[in-house]
C-alpha positions as CSV (number, residue, x, y, z in Angstrom):
1,M,-8.1,-14.0,25.8
2,E,-10.1,-11.4,24.0
3,A,-7.5,-8.7,24.7
4,T,-4.8,-10.9,23.2
5,I,-6.9,-11.4,20.0
6,V,-7.6,-7.6,19.7
7,I,-3.9,-6.8,20.2
8,A,-2.9,-9.3,17.6
9,E,-5.5,-7.9,15.2
10,L,-4.2,-4.4,15.7
11,F,-0.6,-5.4,15.0
12,I,-1.6,-7.4,11.8
13,I,-3.8,-4.5,10.5
14,G,-1.2,-2.0,11.3
15,F,1.5,-4.0,9.5
16,L,-0.7,-4.4,6.4
17,I,-1.5,-0.7,6.3
18,L,2.2,0.2,6.6
19,R,3.0,-2.2,3.8
20,L,0.3,-0.5,1.6
21,A,1.7,2.9,2.4
22,V,5.2,1.9,1.5
23,Y,4.0,0.3,-1.8
24,L,2.0,3.4,-2.7
25,F,4.9,5.7,-1.9
26,R,7.4,3.6,-3.9
27,Y,5.2,3.7,-7.0
28,G,4.4,7.4,-6.8
29,S,0.8,7.6,-5.6
30,I,1.9,9.3,-2.3
31,Q,4.5,12.0,-2.7
32,Y,5.8,14.7,-0.3
33,S,5.4,17.4,-3.0
34,G,2.3,16.4,-4.9
35,K,-1.4,15.5,-4.9
36,L,-2.6,12.1,-4.1
37,S,-3.2,10.3,-7.4
38,S,-5.6,7.4,-7.9
39,I,-4.7,4.3,-5.9
40,A,-6.4,2.1,-8.5
41,G,-4.3,3.8,-11.2
42,T,-1.1,3.0,-9.4
43,F,-1.9,-0.7,-9.3
44,R,-2.8,-0.6,-13.0
45,K,0.3,1.3,-13.8
46,K,2.5,-1.3,-12.1
47,D,0.7,-4.1,-13.9
48,T,1.3,-2.4,-17.2
49,Q,4.9,-1.9,-16.5
50,A,5.4,-5.5,-15.5
51,R,3.8,-6.7,-18.8
52,T,6.0,-4.4,-20.9
53,R,9.2,-5.7,-19.3
54,Q,8.4,-9.3,-20.2
């Protein structure tokens, strides 16, 4: 039973980390040819862009 719970936790955490990595790559924080920019800045930049579109 414990092994099943640990395996489920690993899959869930892995999925969430992968989603975060895709999000950061999509909005430019992670790039192949550049430095890592601020993660908090990326979230703020996206929020600012969403407000200006409305």
